[in-house]
N, C-alpha and C positions, 0 to 999 in steps of 0.2 A: 643310748637310753638314759633319760634323766631319772632323778630319784622318785619323782611322782609316778612315772610309768612303771618303775620297778616295784612299787608298793601296790599297784592296782590289782585288786583280786581277780583271779581267773574264775569264770563262772563254772559251777558244778552242775551236772545234769540232774534236774529234779527227779527224774524217774529212777536214777541210780540211788539217790538219797532215800527214796521210798523203800528200797530193797534192803538197805544196810541196817544192821542191828549192832548193838554193843557186843563185842567179842566175849565179854566176861559175863554179862547178865542176860544176853539175848533179848533185851528190851529195845524199843525204838530210840533213835537218836534225833536230837534237835540240831538244825544247822544254824550256826551263828555266822552270817556272811561278813560282818564287820571284823570279827576276829579270825575268820577262816578256820573254824573249828566245828567238829561234830560233838555235841554234848550228850553225855549219858548221865541223867540225873540219878538213876539207880546206882551206878557205880561211883558217882561223884567225880567223874573224869571228863576232860575235854580232849578229844583226839584232833590233831592238826590235819588241815587239808593243805597240801603243798602242790603247787602248780596244777590245781584242780583235781588232785588225787588224794583220797582219804587215806591216812596212815593209821590203821586200827591196831596198833601195837601198844600194849600196856606200858612198856618202857618209854614210849614216845609221848604218852598222854600227860596232860597237866592236871594236877589235883585241883578240884574246885574249892574256892574259898567259901566260908559261911556266907549265906545270902546270895550266892551266885546261882 
């Protein structure tokens, strides 16, 4: 597997994304396919999606910068 194949995003099921909510605020999440993240604007966090699986743990989330 070359480097380009390794970075290719794995598709996430759109129906699954409709059901998921932020574990902290219980608000909807926005999917950022380029960054492979689920974004909670209410919590100001971005949760990673690894190998097509959302990781909805606060300790794994990235804090959003101003303007994100």
